[in-house]
One Martini backbone bead per residue (centre of mass of N, CA, C, O) as a GRO file, in nm:
protein
  316
    1UNK     BB    1  -1.664  -9.501 -10.337
    2UNK     BB    2  -1.623  -9.276 -10.071
    3UNK     BB    3  -1.460  -8.974 -10.054
    4UNK     BB    4  -1.344  -8.800  -9.769
    5UNK     BB    5  -1.268  -8.545  -9.577
    6UNK     BB    6  -1.073  -8.543  -9.289
    7UNK     BB    7  -0.954  -8.236  -9.290
    8UNK     BB    8  -0.850  -7.931  -9.140
    9UNK     BB    9  -0.601  -7.736  -9.182
   10UNK     BB   10  -0.351  -7.649  -8.938
   11UNK     BB   11  -0.192  -7.338  -8.932
   12UNK     BB   12   0.073  -7.157  -8.798
   13UNK     BB   13   0.105  -6.818  -8.749
   14UNK     BB   14   0.356  -6.574  -8.739
   15UNK     BB   15   0.363  -6.330  -8.513
   16UNK     BB   16   0.512  -6.002  -8.544
   17UNK     BB   17   0.762  -5.764  -8.427
   18UNK     BB   18   0.897  -5.469  -8.418
   19UNK     BB   19   1.102  -5.263  -8.311
   20UNK     BB   20   1.086  -4.991  -8.087
   21UNK     BB   21   1.116  -4.666  -8.126
   22UNK     BB   22   1.241  -4.387  -7.956
   23UNK     BB   23   1.089  -4.087  -7.948
   24UNK     BB   24   1.168  -3.795  -7.808
   25UNK     BB   25   0.862  -3.663  -7.879
   26UNK     BB   26   0.726  -3.980  -7.824
   27UNK     BB   27   0.682  -4.139  -7.550
   28UNK     BB   28   0.379  -4.196  -7.530
   29UNK     BB   29   0.358  -4.359  -7.793
   30UNK     BB   30   0.543  -4.585  -7.705
   31UNK     BB   31   0.376  -4.670  -7.457
   32UNK     BB   32   0.124  -4.755  -7.613
   33UNK     BB   33   0.259  -4.965  -7.791
   34UNK     BB   34   0.359  -5.149  -7.558
   35UNK     BB   35   0.076  -5.201  -7.444
   36UNK     BB   36  -0.032  -5.334  -7.700
   37UNK     BB   37   0.152  -5.577  -7.704
   38UNK     BB   38   0.058  -5.701  -7.439
   39UNK     BB   39  -0.242  -5.733  -7.517
   40UNK     BB   40  -0.196  -5.904  -7.767
   41UNK     BB   41  -0.045  -6.143  -7.619
   42UNK     BB   42  -0.324  -6.187  -7.431
   43UNK     BB   43  -0.579  -6.130  -7.646
   44UNK     BB   44  -0.633  -5.811  -7.642
   45UNK     BB   45  -0.720  -5.664  -7.921
   46UNK     BB   46  -0.898  -5.422  -7.857
   47UNK     BB   47  -0.701  -5.292  -7.650
   48UNK     BB   48  -0.469  -5.263  -7.845
   49UNK     BB   49  -0.604  -5.077  -8.054
   50UNK     BB   50  -0.643  -4.841  -7.858
   51UNK     BB   51  -0.338  -4.797  -7.820
   52UNK     BB   52  -0.258  -4.754  -8.114
   53UNK     BB   53  -0.431  -4.513  -8.165
   54UNK     BB   54  -0.289  -4.330  -7.969
   55UNK     BB   55  -0.007  -4.349  -8.095
   56UNK     BB   56  -0.100  -4.229  -8.373
   57UNK     BB   57  -0.211  -3.963  -8.267
   58UNK     BB   58   0.071  -3.871  -8.154
   59UNK     BB   59   0.214  -4.049  -8.414
   60UNK     BB   60   0.142  -4.058  -8.751
   61UNK     BB   61   0.452  -4.191  -8.831
   62UNK     BB   62   0.412  -4.479  -8.683
   63UNK     BB   63   0.484  -4.768  -8.822
   64UNK     BB   64   0.475  -4.981  -8.587
   65UNK     BB   65   0.182  -4.920  -8.499
   66UNK     BB   66   0.053  -5.008  -8.770
   67UNK     BB   67   0.159  -5.290  -8.770
   68UNK     BB   68   0.036  -5.377  -8.487
   69UNK     BB   69  -0.255  -5.320  -8.554
   70UNK     BB   70  -0.268  -5.523  -8.788
   71UNK     BB   71  -0.236  -5.775  -8.608
   72UNK     BB   72  -0.487  -5.739  -8.436
   73UNK     BB   73  -0.679  -5.744  -8.679
   74UNK     BB   74  -0.599  -6.023  -8.784
   75UNK     BB   75  -0.684  -6.178  -8.516
   76UNK     BB   76  -0.999  -6.064  -8.578
   77UNK     BB   77  -1.051  -6.083  -8.904
   78UNK     BB   78  -0.950  -5.783  -9.017
   79UNK     BB   79  -0.808  -5.780  -9.313
   80UNK     BB   80  -0.840  -5.506  -9.449
   81UNK     BB   81  -0.737  -5.336  -9.214
   82UNK     BB   82  -0.459  -5.475  -9.208
   83UNK     BB   83  -0.367  -5.407  -9.494
   84UNK     BB   84  -0.369  -5.097  -9.455
   85UNK     BB   85  -0.163  -5.087  -9.218
   86UNK     BB   86   0.073  -5.221  -9.360
   87UNK     BB   87   0.087  -5.022  -9.599
   88UNK     BB   88   0.147  -4.778  -9.420
   89UNK     BB   89   0.408  -4.875  -9.298
   90UNK     BB   90   0.556  -4.898  -9.567
   91UNK     BB   91   0.529  -4.606  -9.649
   92UNK     BB   92   0.690  -4.500  -9.392
   93UNK     BB   93   0.877  -4.797  -9.393
   94UNK     BB   94   1.028  -4.983  -9.641
   95UNK     BB   95   1.227  -5.149  -9.426
   96UNK     BB   96   0.976  -5.308  -9.298
   97UNK     BB   97   0.969  -5.639  -9.323
   98UNK     BB   98   0.730  -5.736  -9.139
   99UNK     BB   99   0.503  -5.600  -9.312
  100UNK     BB  100   0.525  -5.775  -9.557
  101UNK     BB  101   0.474  -6.040  -9.416
  102UNK     BB  102   0.198  -5.967  -9.293
  103UNK     BB  103   0.059  -5.898  -9.566
  104UNK     BB  104   0.089  -6.181  -9.686
  105UNK     BB  105  -0.116  -6.314  -9.501
  106UNK     BB  106  -0.351  -6.154  -9.604
  107UNK     BB  107  -0.336  -6.231  -9.896
  108UNK     BB  108  -0.387  -6.532  -9.834
  109UNK     BB  109  -0.666  -6.502  -9.703
  110UNK     BB  110  -0.767  -6.356  -9.991
  111UNK     BB  111  -0.633  -6.522 -10.234
  112UNK     BB  112  -0.353  -6.348 -10.297
  113UNK     BB  113  -0.090  -6.521 -10.399
  114UNK     BB  114   0.094  -6.333 -10.566
  115UNK     BB  115   0.111  -6.107 -10.353
  116UNK     BB  116   0.219  -6.278 -10.131
  117UNK     BB  117   0.489  -6.362 -10.261
  118UNK     BB  118   0.594  -6.070 -10.297
  119UNK     BB  119   0.602  -6.007  -9.990
  120UNK     BB  120   0.786  -6.233  -9.902
  121UNK     BB  121   1.022  -6.178 -10.076
  122UNK     BB  122   1.077  -5.891  -9.953
  123UNK     BB  123   1.122  -5.992  -9.665
  124UNK     BB  124   1.365  -6.170  -9.735
  125UNK     BB  125   1.541  -5.946  -9.857
  126UNK     BB  126   1.550  -5.774  -9.580
  127UNK     BB  127   1.541  -6.080  -9.402
  128UNK     BB  128   1.731  -6.355  -9.462
  129UNK     BB  129   1.751  -6.461  -9.135
  130UNK     BB  130   1.434  -6.494  -9.131
  131UNK     BB  131   1.217  -6.762  -9.091
  132UNK     BB  132   0.916  -6.667  -9.124
  133UNK     BB  133   0.878  -6.592  -9.434
  134UNK     BB  134   0.939  -6.888  -9.524
  135UNK     BB  135   0.702  -7.021  -9.372
  136UNK     BB  136   0.475  -6.834  -9.510
  137UNK     BB  137   0.537  -6.902  -9.800
  138UNK     BB  138   0.476  -7.199  -9.779
  139UNK     BB  139   0.177  -7.164  -9.742
  140UNK     BB  140   0.118  -7.054 -10.027
  141UNK     BB  141   0.246  -7.288 -10.185
  142UNK     BB  142   0.042  -7.494 -10.066
  143UNK     BB  143  -0.215  -7.356 -10.191
  144UNK     BB  144  -0.086  -7.399 -10.491
  145UNK     BB  145   0.070  -7.694 -10.492
  146UNK     BB  146   0.386  -7.619 -10.404
  147UNK     BB  147   0.536  -7.848 -10.229
  148UNK     BB  148   0.844  -7.835 -10.283
  149UNK     BB  149   0.874  -7.539 -10.215
  150UNK     BB  150   0.766  -7.559  -9.931
  151UNK     BB  151   0.974  -7.758  -9.829
  152UNK     BB  152   1.218  -7.569  -9.867
  153UNK     BB  153   1.113  -7.336  -9.679
  154UNK     BB  154   1.078  -7.498  -9.419
  155UNK     BB  155   1.379  -7.588  -9.411
  156UNK     BB  156   1.493  -7.306  -9.391
  157UNK     BB  157   1.353  -7.222  -9.134
  158UNK     BB  158   1.509  -7.451  -8.968
  159UNK     BB  159   1.791  -7.354  -9.014
  160UNK     BB  160   1.730  -7.080  -8.860
  161UNK     BB  161   1.513  -7.259  -8.661
  162UNK     BB  162   1.550  -7.567  -8.508
  163UNK     BB  163   1.312  -7.518  -8.267
  164UNK     BB  164   1.049  -7.499  -8.455
  165UNK     BB  165   0.738  -7.621  -8.436
  166UNK     BB  166   0.579  -7.494  -8.674
  167UNK     BB  167   0.766  -7.587  -8.908
  168UNK     BB  168   0.733  -7.887  -8.854
  169UNK     BB  169   0.435  -7.900  -8.893
  170UNK     BB  170   0.423  -7.781  -9.185
  171UNK     BB  171   0.604  -7.989  -9.316
  172UNK     BB  172   0.435  -8.227  -9.246
  173UNK     BB  173   0.194  -8.141  -9.427
  174UNK     BB  174   0.348  -8.162  -9.690
  175UNK     BB  175   0.423  -8.463  -9.659
  176UNK     BB  176   0.129  -8.559  -9.652
  177UNK     BB  177   0.057  -8.462  -9.943
  178UNK     BB  178   0.306  -8.662 -10.046
  179UNK     BB  179   0.273  -8.938  -9.893
  180UNK     BB  180   0.506  -8.919  -9.648
  181UNK     BB  181   0.416  -9.034  -9.357
  182UNK     BB  182   0.670  -9.097  -9.197
  183UNK     BB  183   0.800  -8.823  -9.227
  184UNK     BB  184   0.571  -8.654  -9.108
  185UNK     BB  185   0.583  -8.783  -8.826
  186UNK     BB  186   0.869  -8.682  -8.757
  187UNK     BB  187   0.780  -8.376  -8.755
  188UNK     BB  188   0.560  -8.402  -8.541
  189UNK     BB  189   0.751  -8.502  -8.326
  190UNK     BB  190   0.921  -8.239  -8.317
  191UNK     BB  191   0.692  -8.046  -8.248
  192UNK     BB  192   0.636  -8.188  -7.978
  193UNK     BB  193   0.909  -8.163  -7.848
  194UNK     BB  194   0.906  -7.829  -7.863
  195UNK     BB  195   0.563  -7.865  -7.816
  196UNK     BB  196   0.365  -8.046  -7.602
  197UNK     BB  197   0.100  -7.829  -7.658
  198UNK     BB  198   0.050  -7.915  -7.963
  199UNK     BB  199  -0.246  -7.986  -8.102
  200UNK     BB  200  -0.205  -7.990  -8.412
  201UNK     BB  201   0.021  -8.204  -8.416
  202UNK     BB  202  -0.153  -8.440  -8.307
  203UNK     BB  203  -0.368  -8.435  -8.525
  204UNK     BB  204  -0.169  -8.467  -8.772
  205UNK     BB  205  -0.041  -8.733  -8.673
  206UNK     BB  206  -0.309  -8.888  -8.684
  207UNK     BB  207  -0.344  -8.882  -8.989
  208UNK     BB  208  -0.096  -9.041  -9.063
  209UNK     BB  209  -0.162  -9.292  -8.900
  210UNK     BB  210  -0.426  -9.352  -9.038
  211UNK     BB  211  -0.279  -9.396  -9.336
  212UNK     BB  212  -0.112  -9.654  -9.189
  213UNK     BB  213  -0.304  -9.807  -8.980
  214UNK     BB  214  -0.245  -9.659  -8.691
  215UNK     BB  215  -0.521  -9.631  -8.504
  216UNK     BB  216  -0.449  -9.617  -8.211
  217UNK     BB  217  -0.261  -9.368  -8.233
  218UNK     BB  218  -0.465  -9.181  -8.362
  219UNK     BB  219  -0.672  -9.174  -8.128
  220UNK     BB  220  -0.467  -9.062  -7.917
  221UNK     BB  221  -0.415  -8.797  -8.069
  222UNK     BB  222  -0.697  -8.684  -8.082
  223UNK     BB  223  -0.740  -8.684  -7.773
  224UNK     BB  224  -0.500  -8.491  -7.716
  225UNK     BB  225  -0.598  -8.255  -7.883
  226UNK     BB  226  -0.863  -8.213  -7.722
  227UNK     BB  227  -0.741  -8.171  -7.442
  228UNK     BB  228  -0.575  -7.912  -7.531
  229UNK     BB  229  -0.836  -7.846  -7.747
  230UNK     BB  230  -1.177  -7.826  -7.704
  231UNK     BB  231  -1.205  -7.622  -7.991
  232UNK     BB  232  -1.143  -7.859  -8.203
  233UNK     BB  233  -1.307  -7.935  -8.478
  234UNK     BB  234  -1.105  -8.116  -8.625
  235UNK     BB  235  -1.064  -8.338  -8.412
  236UNK     BB  236  -1.356  -8.426  -8.391
  237UNK     BB  237  -1.396  -8.505  -8.685
  238UNK     BB  238  -1.165  -8.719  -8.697
  239UNK     BB  239  -1.272  -8.896  -8.466
  240UNK     BB  240  -1.538  -8.958  -8.605
  241UNK     BB  241  -1.419  -9.116  -8.837
  242UNK     BB  242  -1.301  -9.331  -8.669
  243UNK     BB  243  -1.565  -9.433  -8.548
  244UNK     BB  244  -1.704  -9.498  -8.811
  245UNK     BB  245  -1.491  -9.717  -8.908
  246UNK     BB  246  -1.577  -9.871  -8.607
  247UNK     BB  247  -1.897  -9.861  -8.577
  248UNK     BB  248  -1.937  -9.582  -8.382
  249UNK     BB  249  -2.195  -9.398  -8.449
  250UNK     BB  250  -2.294  -9.248  -8.202
  251UNK     BB  251  -2.019  -9.120  -8.126
  252UNK     BB  252  -1.967  -8.984  -8.395
  253UNK     BB  253  -2.214  -8.797  -8.387
  254UNK     BB  254  -2.115  -8.638  -8.138
  255UNK     BB  255  -1.854  -8.525  -8.280
  256UNK     BB  256  -1.998  -8.378  -8.507
  257UNK     BB  257  -2.172  -8.198  -8.335
  258UNK     BB  258  -1.925  -8.060  -8.196
  259UNK     BB  259  -1.792  -7.945  -8.452
  260UNK     BB  260  -2.045  -7.770  -8.537
  261UNK     BB  261  -2.063  -7.608  -8.274
  262UNK     BB  262  -1.772  -7.474  -8.340
  263UNK     BB  263  -1.830  -7.505  -8.674
  264UNK     BB  264  -2.095  -7.411  -8.890
  265UNK     BB  265  -1.880  -7.415  -9.164
  266UNK     BB  266  -1.813  -7.737  -9.165
  267UNK     BB  267  -1.849  -7.935  -9.426
  268UNK     BB  268  -1.721  -8.208  -9.339
  269UNK     BB  269  -1.909  -8.259  -9.099
  270UNK     BB  270  -2.176  -8.276  -9.254
  271UNK     BB  271  -2.098  -8.514  -9.435
  272UNK     BB  272  -2.026  -8.714  -9.218
  273UNK     BB  273  -2.296  -8.704  -9.070
  274UNK     BB  274  -2.470  -8.796  -9.302
  275UNK     BB  275  -2.339  -9.076  -9.333
  276UNK     BB  276  -2.412  -9.169  -9.044
  277UNK     BB  277  -2.720  -9.127  -9.063
  278UNK     BB  278  -2.756  -9.326  -9.297
  279UNK     BB  279  -2.672  -9.581  -9.137
  280UNK     BB  280  -2.893  -9.516  -8.901
  281UNK     BB  281  -3.168  -9.420  -9.067
  282UNK     BB  282  -3.164  -9.093  -9.096
  283UNK     BB  283  -3.285  -8.950  -9.369
  284UNK     BB  284  -3.364  -8.661  -9.310
  285UNK     BB  285  -3.104  -8.553  -9.169
  286UNK     BB  286  -2.912  -8.636  -9.394
  287UNK     BB  287  -3.046  -8.443  -9.611
  288UNK     BB  288  -2.980  -8.185  -9.445
  289UNK     BB  289  -2.670  -8.223  -9.443
  290UNK     BB  290  -2.633  -8.233  -9.747
  291UNK     BB  291  -2.750  -7.948  -9.802
  292UNK     BB  292  -2.543  -7.793  -9.633
  293UNK     BB  293  -2.297  -7.894  -9.792
  294UNK     BB  294  -2.380  -7.771 -10.055
  295UNK     BB  295  -2.390  -7.480  -9.963
  296UNK     BB  296  -2.082  -7.466  -9.878
  297UNK     BB  297  -1.954  -7.593 -10.168
  298UNK     BB  298  -2.141  -7.590 -10.442
  299UNK     BB  299  -2.276  -7.853 -10.482
  300UNK     BB  300  -2.469  -8.015 -10.680
  301UNK     BB  301  -2.728  -8.228 -10.672
  302UNK     BB  302  -2.621  -8.437 -10.893
  303UNK     BB  303  -2.362  -8.516 -10.707
  304UNK     BB  304  -2.524  -8.670 -10.475
  305UNK     BB  305  -2.606  -8.947 -10.595
  306UNK     BB  306  -2.328  -9.080 -10.543
  307UNK     BB  307  -2.337  -9.055 -10.239
  308UNK     BB  308  -2.599  -9.206 -10.171
  309UNK     BB  309  -2.471  -9.482 -10.306
  310UNK     BB  310  -2.283  -9.528 -10.103
  311UNK     BB  311  -2.131  -9.811  -9.898
  312UNK     BB  312  -1.864  -9.652  -9.823
  313UNK     BB  313  -1.543  -9.565  -9.667
  314UNK     BB  314  -1.260  -9.369  -9.746
  315UNK     BB  315  -0.953  -9.265  -9.790
  316UNK     BB  316  -0.759  -9.011  -9.949
   0.00000   0.00000   0.00000
């Protein structure tokens, strides 16, 4: 019996800014920094970086501008650049707790989990009443498999910010990992209560419903996630698995195709599509998709023999 990965976890990272000091001899720099914040908030990250560059040119010791440029770079996936800007902000202003927290997120992205924990610990020490670094430290603990520590940190974040949908969603994911599905669903319910447009929470609630065999609700949640975010490769992949389990192979194949068109590095979607093609008798395409899955995951050919011999699919 073949176990396949159902989903790619979607965690929402809290980006945040420190307050901007108005330097009496650098009003223009402050103006560019404020303009950059607005552009970053609207998703114009390149435009934001242009403004932060101007702010830094006018005021080379402007720690907040370095921090904020790092956030725009982070949002663009330029993690090394972001790391350097956060580090510069910390050098200029060691008390700037948000820069430690932001750098911790970069550390996590680069799989430098020990460094990430150190940065989040410092951020918490500097701002113990800020829930964001607790939430983000939980992310690293999650990646390290330290689920009970992550649970404690997400709970602390919610004590500090009781209406925070992101923290409810993330705590729900931890509970999902602990296989306390009913409790996970309660957290996803709260995430949706506080943010009814939270696509990831619907997707994640669907996962928990799927694992307690409440399949009708799971499908409804996958559909809702897709309606809110038509670019969610994860939701398409999860819905495809639902359709596969219900022998709707043609429709499942369409959802896997869509997931891969949105994220052509999504190993799970290639594996799931290969299994679907196998059932439909398309041996050549199935072999191609398994080859792509091997390439993305590093699984050796010898491991695939057991996959090809599988005659059914089960949940993890």
